[in-house]
N, C-alpha and C positions, 0 to 999 in steps of 0.2 A: 504494500499499499504506499502510495507517495502523497504527501500533502505538501505542497509549496516547494517541490523539489527534494524534499527531505524523506528518507526511507524511515518509515515507522515500524520496528519490529514489535511483535507481540510475544510476550512469554506464555508458554503452555503451563496452565496452573492446575488443571483438573487431573484426576486419577486417568491413566490410560495403560494399555497393554500392548505388547509386541504382537503383531500378526504374522510378520515375515522376516526373514533377514536374507541378505545377499552376500554371499562369499565368493571368492575367485572362481568357483565353478558353478556358480548359478544361484538363482533365488530359491529358498526352501520356505514353504508355507505350512509344512506338517511339523510345526515345532511342538515340543514337549517340555514343560517346565517340571522342575523337581516336584515330587509327590509328597516328601517329608524333609524337614530340615532341622538340624540341631546347631545352635549358635551359642558361642561362649563370649562375653564381655563385648557385646554390641549393642548399638543404639539404633533407632530407626528414623530415617528421614523419608518425607513422602511429599508428592506435589502439593502445593499450598492449599488446594482445595480437595486434596485426596483423602483417602479413608486411613484412620490411625490403625496399624497392625502391630504385632509383636515382631522382634528380631527374627524368630523362625518363620513366621507367615510372610515376612518380607522377602524370603528366599524362594517362596513357593510360586507356582504358575508362572506367568510372563508379564508381570506388572513392573513398574518402575520404583515402587517403594524399595528401599535399599537399607540393609544393615550396614553401619559403619563401625569403624575401630573394632573389628573382628580379631580375636586371638585365635579362635578355631571355629571353622563352620564345616558341617557335614551335610551332604545333600543326598537323597535317594530318589531314583527314578523308577517309574512304573515298568518301563522297558527294561529287559534284561541285557545287559552289555557284557559281551564276552570277547575274547581274542578273535580278531577278524571282523568286529562290529563295523559296518561300513558308514555309519553316521558320525556326526561330529558334535561338538559341545561349543557354547558361547556364553560369554557373560557381558554384562554391561557395567559401566563405570562412570561416576561423574567426574568431568574434566579430564580423564585419561592421565591422571598423575599418579596413580597408585602402583607401587611396585615392591619388590623384595617379598614376595610371598610364594608359598609351594602349594602345588596341587598334587594329590596323591589318590590314586584309585584304592577303593577299599572293597573288600569281600562283603558277602551277605551278613556277616557278623560285625561289620564296621571296623574290620582289621586292616591294616596296610597290606596291599599285594605286593610281596617281595620289596625290593628297594625303588620301585618304580616312582618317578616324580616328574613334575613339570614345574620349573621355576619361571615367575614372571619377574623379569628384572628390568632395570631402567633402559635396557636396550630393546625391550619388547614394544613393538608399535601398537599402541592403541589407535583404533580407527574412528574418526567422526563421521565417516561416509556410511551411515547406517540405512539410507535409503537405496543405496546401490545405483543411484542415478546421477552421482557426482554432486548431489546436494549434501550440505553438512547438516547434521542433526540440529534441530531446533533447541533453544535454550528452554530449560525447564526451571520454573520457579518453585524450589522447594521450601519447606517450612523453615529450613536454616540457611537459606539464601539461594541464589541463581546458580545454574551450572549447565554444562552441555553434556548430553549423554555420548560417551565412547564405547566401542565394542571391541571385543578379542574373541577369536574363534580358534579351535584347536581339534585335533583327532587323537585317538589312541596312539598313532605313529608320532606324534609330538612328545610323548613321554620317553624319558632314558633312565639309565642307570640300573635297570633291573634284568633278571634273568626269568626264564619260564613265562607263563602266560601274563599278558598285560590286561 
């Protein structure tokens, strides 16, 4: 929208969910969010007019409420993931500036599988192009301030350091 030659940007302030995501090999609309989650030491931020949820609930489904300052988070999916799983995983993050955390696959008893891990470091590129159309994600006005949603996608093949099934 332009008014007098000035571009007026609007912040998204309501609750919303992700319907699809575009990765290097195409757009995916059959997304599945975690079915269960367990969070330690987290708080929750939500879109300014969004629904208040717990830190565990913030990781469920495909909404953009988020748990922050997490020391440990575990998520479980309804779909079984085994070695050779053809799908991928993604996460969203506000402003794309979080790093130095480790993702580990867990077995059905919530125990780490071997030494497999994926480290998200400062060299890991968060993407702001979540539309897949070359457009940057819109600003979101959270109850703790404004932010841009960025994304990161990975597959089982991105995990390293283990032996045996991943």
